[in-house]
C-alpha positions in Angstrom: 84.1 46.1 103.7 85.1 48.5 101.0 86.6 52.0 101.7 84.4 54.9 100.8 86.3 57.7 99.1 84.8 61.1 99.3 84.3 62.8 96.0 86.3 66.0 95.5 84.4 69.2 96.1 83.2 71.2 93.2 83.8 74.4 95.1 86.9 76.5 95.2 87.9 79.2 97.6 86.4 82.6 96.6 89.7 84.4 97.4 93.3 83.5 97.3 94.3 84.1 101.0 98.0 83.6 100.4 98.3 86.1 97.6 98.3 89.3 99.7 101.2 87.9 101.8 103.1 86.9 98.7 102.6 90.4 97.1 103.7 92.0 100.4 107.0 90.1 100.3 107.5 91.2 96.7 106.6 94.8 97.6 109.3 94.8 100.3 112.0 93.3 98.1 114.4 95.9 96.7 116.5 93.1 95.3 115.2 90.1 93.3 116.5 88.2 90.3 118.5 91.4 89.6 119.9 94.1 91.9 119.0 97.7 91.2 122.6 98.3 90.0 122.2 95.5 87.5 118.8 97.0 86.3 120.4 100.4 85.9 123.1 99.0 83.7 120.5 97.1 81.6 118.3 100.3 81.4 121.2 102.5 80.2 122.1 100.0 77.6 118.6 100.0 76.2 118.5 103.8 76.3 121.5 103.7 73.9 119.8 101.2 71.7 116.4 102.8 71.5 117.4 106.2 70.0 114.6 107.8 67.9 113.9 111.2 66.6 110.5 112.9 65.9 109.4 116.0 64.2 106.2 117.8 63.5 105.0 117.4 59.9 102.0 118.6 57.9 98.9 116.3 58.0 99.5 115.7 54.3 102.8 114.0 55.1 101.2 111.4 57.4 101.4 108.0 55.6 98.0 106.3 55.3 96.2 109.1 57.1 93.7 111.5 55.6 90.6 113.7 56.2 87.2 112.3 55.2 85.6 114.5 52.6 82.1 114.5 54.2 83.0 114.8 57.9 86.5 116.1 58.0 87.4 113.3 60.4 91.1 112.4 60.4 91.5 108.6 60.1 93.7 105.9 58.8 93.1 104.2 55.5 93.6 100.7 56.9 91.2 101.2 59.8 91.7 99.4 63.1 93.4 102.5 64.6 92.1 105.6 66.4 90.6 108.5 64.5 90.3 112.2 65.4 86.7 113.2 65.4 84.5 115.9 67.0 82.4 115.9 70.2 79.7 118.1 71.5 79.0 118.2 75.3 76.0 119.5 77.1 76.4 119.7 80.9 73.5 120.2 83.4 75.8 122.0 85.9 79.0 123.9 85.9 80.5 127.2 84.7 80.3 126.0 81.0 77.2 124.2 79.9 78.1 123.6 76.2 81.3 123.1 74.4 82.9 121.4 71.4 86.3 119.8 71.0 88.2 117.3 68.9 88.4 113.9 70.5 90.3 110.6 70.0 88.0 107.8 69.1 89.4 104.3 69.4 86.6 101.7 69.3 88.9 98.8 69.7 90.1 98.6 73.3 93.6 97.7 74.5 94.7 94.8 76.6 97.4 95.7 79.2 98.7 92.5 80.6 101.3 92.0 83.4 102.9 88.5 83.7 104.0 87.5 87.2 106.0 84.5 88.3 107.7 83.4 91.4 111.5 83.6 91.0 113.8 82.7 93.9 110.8 82.5 96.2 109.6 86.1 95.3 106.9 87.2 92.9 108.5 89.1 89.9 106.8 91.1 87.2 107.9 90.8 83.5 108.1 94.3 82.1 109.3 95.6 78.8 111.5 98.6 77.8 110.1 100.7 74.9 109.9 104.1 73.4 106.6 105.5 72.3 106.1 108.2 69.6 104.8 110.7 72.1 107.9 110.9 74.2 110.8 109.6 72.2 113.4 111.0 74.6 112.3 108.8 77.4 112.7 105.0 77.3 110.1 103.6 79.7 108.9 100.4 81.2 105.6 98.9 80.0 103.5 95.9 80.8 104.4 92.5 79.4 101.7 92.8 76.8 99.9 95.8 75.2 97.6 94.4 72.5 94.6 95.7 70.6 91.4 93.8 70.6 92.1 92.5 67.1 95.4 91.1 68.2 93.8 89.6 71.3 91.1 87.9 69.2 93.8 86.3 67.0 95.7 84.6 69.8 94.8 81.2 68.5 96.9 82.1 65.4 100.5 83.4 65.1 100.7 86.7 66.8 103.5 89.2 66.7 102.9 90.2 70.3 105.1 88.2 72.6 103.6 86.4 75.6 100.0 87.1 74.5 99.2 83.4 74.7 99.6 83.6 78.5 96.6 86.0 78.6 94.1 84.2 76.3 93.4 80.7 74.9 94.2 77.3 76.3 97.7 78.3 77.5 96.4 81.1 79.7 97.9 81.4 83.2 96.1 81.9 86.5 94.2 85.2 86.4 94.8 87.3 89.5 93.1 90.5 88.2 91.0 91.2 85.1 89.4 94.6 85.2 88.2 97.2 82.5 89.4 100.7 83.2 88.9 104.1 81.6 91.7 106.1 79.9 92.1 109.9 79.5 88.4 110.8 79.5 89.1 114.5 78.9 90.4 113.9 75.5 89.4 110.3 74.5 85.8 109.1 73.7 84.9 106.2 76.0 88.3 104.6 75.5 88.5 101.4 77.6 91.5 99.3 78.6 91.4 95.7 79.8 94.0 95.4 82.7 95.1 91.8 83.5 97.6 90.4 85.9 98.3 86.7 85.3 100.5 84.3 87.2 102.5 81.5 85.5 104.4 78.6 87.0 106.1 77.1 84.0 109.2 78.2 82.1 108.9 81.6 80.6 111.8 82.8 78.3 112.9 86.4 78.9 113.3 87.9 75.4 115.4 90.9 74.5 114.0 94.1 75.9 112.2 92.4 78.8 113.3 92.2 82.5 111.9 90.5 85.7 111.5 93.0 88.6 109.9 92.7 92.0 107.0 94.9 93.0 109.3 96.7 95.4 111.7 97.5 92.6 108.8 98.9 90.5 107.7 101.0 93.4 111.2 102.4 93.8 111.2 103.3 90.1 107.9 105.2 90.6 110.1 107.8 92.4 112.0 108.4 89.2 110.4 110.6 86.6 109.4 109.2 83.2 110.4 105.6 83.9 107.1 103.7 84.3 104.7 104.1 81.5 101.0 104.9 82.0 99.8 101.3 81.4 102.2 99.9 83.9 101.3 102.5 86.5 97.6 101.6 86.0 98.3 97.9 86.5 100.3 98.6 89.8 97.1 100.3 91.1 95.4 96.9 91.0 97.7 95.6 93.8 96.3 95.8 97.3 97.5 98.4 99.8 101.0 97.8 101.1 102.2 96.7 104.5 105.3 98.6 105.1 107.3 98.4 108.3 108.2 102.1 108.7 107.3 103.3 112.2 106.7 107.0 111.6 103.3 108.5 112.4 102.7 109.0 108.7 103.6 105.5 107.7 101.5 104.0 110.5 98.5 106.0 109.3 99.2 104.9 105.7 99.3 101.2 106.7 96.1 101.6 108.7 94.4 103.2 105.7 94.6 99.9 103.9 93.3 97.9 106.8 89.6 97.1 106.5 89.4 96.7 110.3 90.8 100.1 111.1 87.7 102.0 110.0 87.2 105.1 107.9 85.3 108.4 108.0 82.7 107.1 105.6 81.4 103.5 105.5 81.8 101.8 102.1 78.1 102.1 101.4 78.3 105.9 101.9 81.3 106.2 99.5 79.4 104.2 96.9 76.3 106.4 97.4 78.3 109.6 97.2 79.7 108.5 93.8 76.3 107.5 92.5 74.8 110.8 93.6 77.6 112.8 91.9 77.0 110.9 88.7 73.3 111.5 88.9 73.6 115.2 89.7 76.3 116.0 87.1 75.0 114.1 84.1 76.2 115.3 80.7 75.0 114.6 77.2 77.8 113.7 74.8 77.2 113.6 71.1 79.8 112.7 68.5 79.9 115.2 65.7 81.9 115.6 62.5 85.3 117.2 63.0 84.4 119.9 60.5 81.4 120.8 62.7 83.4 121.5 65.9 82.6 125.1 66.7 85.4 127.4 67.8 88.2 125.3 66.3 90.1 125.8 63.1 92.2 123.5 60.9 95.4 124.4 59.0 97.8 122.1 57.2 99.8 121.8 60.4 97.3 121.7 63.3 93.8 121.7 64.5 93.4 124.3 67.4 91.3 126.9 69.0 91.7 130.5 67.9 93.0 131.5 71.4 95.5 128.6 71.4 94.1 127.1 74.6 93.6 123.5 75.9 95.1 121.3 73.2 95.9 121.0 69.5 96.0 118.1 67.0 99.3 117.9 65.2 101.1 115.6 62.8 104.2 113.7 64.1 106.7 111.6 62.2 109.7 109.8 63.6 111.8 106.7 63.8 115.2 105.2 64.4 116.9 102.0 63.3 114.5 99.8 61.4 111.4 101.6 62.6 109.4 104.5 61.2 106.0 106.0 62.1 103.8 108.9 61.3 100.4 109.7 62.9 98.2 112.5 64.3 98.7 113.2 68.0 97.2 115.3 70.8 99.4 118.1 72.2 98.3 119.5 75.6 99.3 123.0 76.9 102.0 122.8 79.5 102.7 120.3 82.2 99.6 118.9 83.9 99.0 118.6 87.6 97.4 115.7 89.4 97.5 116.2 93.2 96.1 114.4 96.2 95.7 116.1 99.6 95.9 113.5 102.4 95.0 113.8 106.0 95.1 111.6 109.1 91.9 111.0 111.0 92.2 109.0 114.3 95.4 107.3 113.0 94.0 106.4 109.5 95.2 108.3 106.5 92.5 109.5 104.0 92.8 111.0 100.6 90.7 114.0 99.6 89.1 112.6 96.4 87.0 114.6 93.9 84.3 113.2 91.8 85.7 114.6 88.5 83.6 115.0 85.4 85.4 114.0 82.1 83.1 114.1 79.2 84.7 111.1 77.4 84.2 108.7 80.2 81.6 106.0 79.9 79.8 107.3 83.0 81.1 110.9 82.7 82.1 111.0 86.4 84.8 109.0 88.2 86.8 109.4 91.4 89.8 111.6 90.6 92.5 113.6 92.3 91.9 116.5 94.6 93.1 118.7 91.8 93.6 117.7 88.2 94.2 120.4 85.5 96.7 122.1 83.2 97.8 125.0 85.4 99.1 127.0 82.5 95.5 127.5 81.4 94.9 129.6 84.4 97.9 131.9 84.2 96.0 134.2 81.9 92.8 136.1 82.6 89.8 133.8 82.1 86.1 133.7 82.8 86.5 130.1 83.9 87.2 130.0 87.7 90.4 128.4 88.9 90.0 124.8 90.2 89.2 124.6 93.9 92.4 124.0 95.9 94.7 124.6 93.0 96.4 127.5 94.8 96.5 125.5 98.0 98.4 122.5 96.6 100.7 124.8 94.7 101.5 126.8 97.8 102.2 124.1 100.4 105.4 124.1 102.4 108.1 121.5 101.5 107.7 119.4 104.7 104.1 118.7 103.6 105.1 117.2 100.3 105.2 113.4 100.4 105.5 112.7 96.6 106.4 115.0 93.7 107.4 113.3 90.4 106.7 114.0 86.8 105.3 111.1 84.7 104.3 110.9 81.1 100.9 110.1 79.6 100.0 107.7 76.8 102.7 108.3 74.3 100.8 106.3 71.6 98.3 109.2 71.4 99.7 112.2 73.2 102.7 114.2 72.4 104.9 115.1 75.4 102.0 114.9 77.8 103.9 115.3 81.0 102.0 115.5 84.3 103.3 116.3 87.8 101.9 113.9 90.4 101.8 115.5 93.8 100.8 114.1 97.2 100.7 116.6 100.1 99.7 116.4 103.7 96.9 118.8 104.8 97.5 121.6 107.3 95.3 124.0 109.2 95.1 126.2 106.0 92.9 123.6 104.2 89.3 124.9 104.1 87.0 123.1 106.5 84.0 123.4 104.2 84.4 121.4 101.1 82.1 121.3 98.0 79.9 118.2 97.7 82.0 116.7 95.0 84.8 116.1 97.5 85.0 113.2 100.0 87.6 111.8 102.3 88.3 108.2 101.4 90.6 105.5 103.0 93.2 103.8 100.8 91.5 100.4 101.2 88.2 101.8 100.0 90.0 103.2 96.9 91.6 99.8 96.3 88.1 98.1 96.2 86.7 100.8 93.9 89.7 100.5 91.5 89.2 96.7 91.2 85.5 97.3 90.3 86.5 99.1 87.1 85.3 102.4 85.7 85.1 104.0 89.2 88.5 105.6 89.6 90.1 107.8 86.9 93.6 107.1 85.3 95.4 109.9 87.1 93.9 108.9 90.5 95.0 105.3 89.8 98.5 106.5 89.3 98.4 108.5 92.5 97.1 105.4 94.4 100.2 103.5 93.2 102.4 106.4 94.1 100.9 106.6 97.6 101.3 102.8 98.0 104.9 103.1 97.0 105.6 105.3 100.0 105.7 102.2 102.1 109.1 101.6 100.5 112.2 103.8 100.4 112.2 106.6 97.9 114.5 104.6 95.6 117.7 105.7 93.9 118.7 108.6 91.8 118.4 108.4 88.0 121.1 106.4 86.4 
């Protein structure tokens, strides 16, 4: 009699059950293909290579840029890049119900792709050292790929972007994460980024300016100011909560916060309902308008700004170094920003105090954000606008309560020196017991799920999640 061979199943496992353990090993690895000392030497070498200078210039000196005669919008002759336009916002609730402002409009989204590969038995991430126009003094690490939609669509042809073929087309690797995310909704109009993490198994050459690092090494670098760029921080937020081995009360509560079996103050359905309710209650109407119709703002040959000098201005920037030159309009914010999370333990499980923050440029207007997110300098002067709730609290906490305090930079392709202090503090008995309805205590594992759904958690909150996850590891080393 013949032997019957069972046909292979058409089904695949819905989840990779081995991936969390592999990521946990990489998260705990402070040494991989390179030691941190070797990385420091490599980083200093590239700092010497990537020396650029920038200066403010009149708008008329920006090559290829100009103001449209009918709308006054500031755009590029070749298209395909962002433009500076106007936006009118009508809010149903809040201290200000109508306002105008300039806004960055970039219809073509960006792909941020991180390539991972197992090296010496440990997952490594391929990252790139670059300088962006907005912060030329700081060489930073970026994802493997940062490509516009136009470049992404041309992957079947020759592309100047290295490694792009691993994220699209027949040569694409195994996709671990592929999520659309928002970006800078306060100043950008519905800008979206596609964040991908792809694993490869074949040979991958490491070109000049790129380096393989473990997740643990990237977490250690999160404790250095202005080393990890905004795109890479956002990609790190897509990794699951860590499983550190520290035995302190705080670290045990942090580990439990990512454990779905440990429980949370609110069930997942209640967290989702809270966000939906906040979006429904705090709807806004956003209308693009011509830049020359933005009320309360004025334009000179050097800047577009409010008469009182508040919030932001649009300026012209030119710069370059060896074999590179650029000029473009950029957004300059007022002072160093603040993105802070208050965290608190409930029955052995750490929770973050999240706020449903309204940013008019977001696709859905409201996303889960930090406890406090603002430009504190704006509130140093007398103002009819009330100070953000808990701003004074997070600025006045005692040093033992501070778990994380590092300055990172924003998107240097659009913003000029947009530094922001990321702060994580433990609550004490001075924290008000009664919280406004836009606040909710959320466990770390719940945040992880929301981040992976896309357009639920804002960019600064995603950075704070990665920073909180990095606390499973040591604080890293001092700046080289």
